[in-house]
C-alpha positions in Angstrom: -140.5 -281.5 94.9 -138.1 -279.0 94.1 -135.9 -279.1 91.4 -132.2 -279.2 90.8 -130.3 -277.3 88.1 -126.5 -278.7 88.5 -125.9 -276.7 85.3 -126.5 -273.3 86.2 -123.7 -272.8 89.1 -121.0 -273.7 86.1 -122.5 -271.1 83.4 -122.5 -268.7 86.4 -119.0 -269.1 86.9 -117.9 -269.4 83.3 -119.1 -266.1 82.6 -117.8 -264.4 85.7 -114.5 -266.3 84.4 -114.7 -264.7 81.3 -114.7 -261.5 81.8 -110.7 -261.8 82.5 -110.7 -262.3 78.6 -111.9 -258.7 77.5 -110.0 -255.7 76.5 -108.2 -254.2 78.9 -107.8 -250.8 78.4 -105.2 -248.9 77.2 -102.6 -248.2 79.6 -100.6 -245.3 77.4 -100.8 -241.6 77.8 -102.2 -239.8 74.8 -100.2 -236.5 73.4 -101.7 -233.7 71.0 -99.3 -231.4 68.9 -99.8 -228.2 70.8 -99.2 -224.9 68.9 -98.4 -221.6 70.1 -98.6 -219.9 67.0 -100.0 -216.6 67.2 -102.9 -215.6 64.8 -102.4 -213.3 61.9 -104.2 -211.6 59.1 -101.9 -211.4 56.0 -103.0 -210.2 52.4 -104.5 -213.0 51.2 -103.6 -215.0 48.4 -105.8 -215.4 45.3 -105.0 -219.9 44.6 -105.8 -222.5 46.8 -103.7 -225.5 48.3 -103.4 -228.9 49.6 -101.9 -229.9 52.3 -100.9 -233.9 51.9 -99.7 -235.7 54.6 -96.0 -236.9 54.0 -94.7 -239.7 53.4 -92.8 -242.0 55.6 -90.9 -245.0 56.9 -92.9 -247.5 58.5 -91.4 -246.9 62.3 -92.7 -243.2 62.1 -95.8 -244.0 60.2 -97.4 -244.8 63.7 -98.6 -243.3 66.8 -95.3 -244.0 69.0 -93.1 -240.8 70.3 -90.0 -242.2 68.2 -87.0 -241.4 70.2 -83.2 -242.0 68.8 -81.0 -242.6 72.2 -78.2 -243.8 70.7 -76.5 -243.9 67.1 -78.7 -245.7 64.6 -81.0 -247.3 67.3 -84.3 -246.1 67.1 -87.0 -246.7 70.1 -90.0 -245.1 71.4 -91.5 -243.9 74.5 -93.1 -246.4 77.1 -96.8 -246.1 77.3 -97.3 -242.7 75.5 -98.1 -242.3 72.5 -99.2 -239.4 70.1 -103.4 -239.0 69.7 -102.6 -239.4 65.5 -99.5 -241.5 63.6 -97.1 -238.7 63.0 -97.1 -237.8 59.0 -101.2 -237.2 60.4 -99.8 -235.0 62.9 -98.0 -233.0 61.1 -100.4 -232.4 58.4 -102.7 -231.5 60.8 -100.0 -228.9 62.6 -99.2 -227.1 58.6 -103.1 -226.7 57.5 -103.4 -224.8 61.6 -100.3 -222.7 60.6 -101.5 -222.2 57.0 -104.8 -221.3 58.8 -103.2 -219.0 61.9 -101.0 -217.3 59.4 -104.0 -215.6 57.5 -102.5 -215.6 54.2 -103.3 -219.0 52.5 -107.7 -219.2 53.0 -108.9 -221.8 50.1 -107.7 -224.6 52.3 -107.6 -229.1 51.7 -106.3 -231.6 52.7 -105.3 -235.4 51.1 -108.9 -236.4 52.5 -110.9 -234.6 50.5 -111.8 -234.8 46.4 -111.5 -231.1 46.3 -110.0 -229.4 43.5 -106.5 -227.1 44.2 -103.9 -225.0 42.8 -101.1 -226.6 44.5 -100.3 -229.2 47.1 -97.9 -229.6 49.7 -96.5 -233.4 50.1 -93.2 -234.9 50.7 -91.2 -237.1 52.7 -91.0 -236.9 56.5 -87.8 -238.0 57.2 -87.7 -237.5 61.2 -89.9 -236.5 63.7 -87.7 -237.7 66.8 -86.1 -236.9 69.7 -82.4 -237.4 69.7 -79.6 -238.1 72.3 -75.8 -236.7 71.9 -74.5 -237.3 75.2 -76.6 -235.7 78.1 -78.3 -233.3 75.7 -81.6 -233.7 74.2 -82.7 -232.7 71.0 -86.0 -232.8 69.0 -85.7 -233.0 65.7 -88.1 -232.4 63.1 -87.3 -232.9 58.9 -89.0 -231.9 56.4 -88.5 -233.4 52.2 -91.3 -230.6 51.2 -92.8 -230.6 47.9 -95.1 -227.8 46.6 -97.0 -229.4 43.0 -99.3 -227.7 40.6 -102.4 -229.0 41.0 -102.9 -228.6 37.2 -100.5 -230.9 35.5 -98.6 -231.9 38.8 -95.4 -230.6 38.1 -92.9 -230.2 41.4 -92.8 -226.4 41.0 -90.7 -226.4 43.9 -88.3 -228.5 46.4 -86.4 -228.0 50.3 -85.6 -229.6 53.0 -86.7 -228.6 56.0 -85.0 -229.4 59.4 -85.9 -228.0 62.6 -83.5 -229.2 66.2 -85.5 -228.1 69.7 -83.5 -228.0 72.5 -85.2 -230.3 75.2 -85.2 -229.0 78.5 -86.0 -232.8 80.5 -86.0 -236.5 79.7 -88.9 -237.0 80.7 -91.7 -237.1 78.0 -93.9 -234.2 78.8 -90.8 -232.0 78.3 -90.8 -233.6 75.0 -94.0 -233.1 74.0 -93.7 -229.4 74.8 -90.0 -229.3 72.7 -92.4 -231.1 69.7 -95.0 -228.4 69.6 -92.0 -225.3 69.8 -90.2 -227.3 66.7 -93.8 -227.9 65.3 -93.9 -224.1 65.5 -90.7 -223.5 64.0 -91.3 -225.2 61.0 -94.5 -223.9 60.2 -93.4 -220.4 60.5 -90.7 -221.2 57.4 -92.8 -223.5 55.8 -95.7 -221.3 55.4 -93.2 -218.4 54.3 -91.6 -220.7 51.6 -95.4 -222.2 50.0 -96.4 -218.6 50.3 -93.1 -217.2 48.1 -93.5 -219.5 45.5 -97.4 -219.6 45.0 -96.9 -216.1 44.7 -94.1 -216.5 42.2 -95.5 -219.8 40.2 -98.7 -217.8 39.7 -97.3 -214.9 37.8 -95.5 -217.0 35.8 
């Protein structure tokens, strides 16, 4: 006599229907901050540098690609994001800038416990595209601080602001403009840090 198992069908149906509650893949396009900065080989300095993640606002401390479409309104591009939160993205971009420059060879980040003669940190005030009428600019504004590692004394501070025009309002063009702005910022910050480190090391 053949036995009947009436519970099998409901269980199978439950398993099939349960597949619909699984997480869906993230549809966002993920962008890196690409550099076109050339690699050079300057005269190396003797001191070491730790590059720290800058502090920033809650909105910018995320992978969102920020945009200021009008006045004080801040938003983000739909279905697009950075590969890392903006402060991490900028820290890694600055680290890459020092490596490409070649003068500061003893480098580390705040993710390690390595001691360093100096630490570069600060406050990231802007990392966004901004609309002014029909014109769009990428804006990176960094209040940088150079701190001596031995006593945590601030030896120098400076505001850096880079504005890079965007030729197209589409996200890939905005991302490309961020890359150019990052190259400009790197050149300015690296030269400033090297100069301040040389002055401080002679004291």
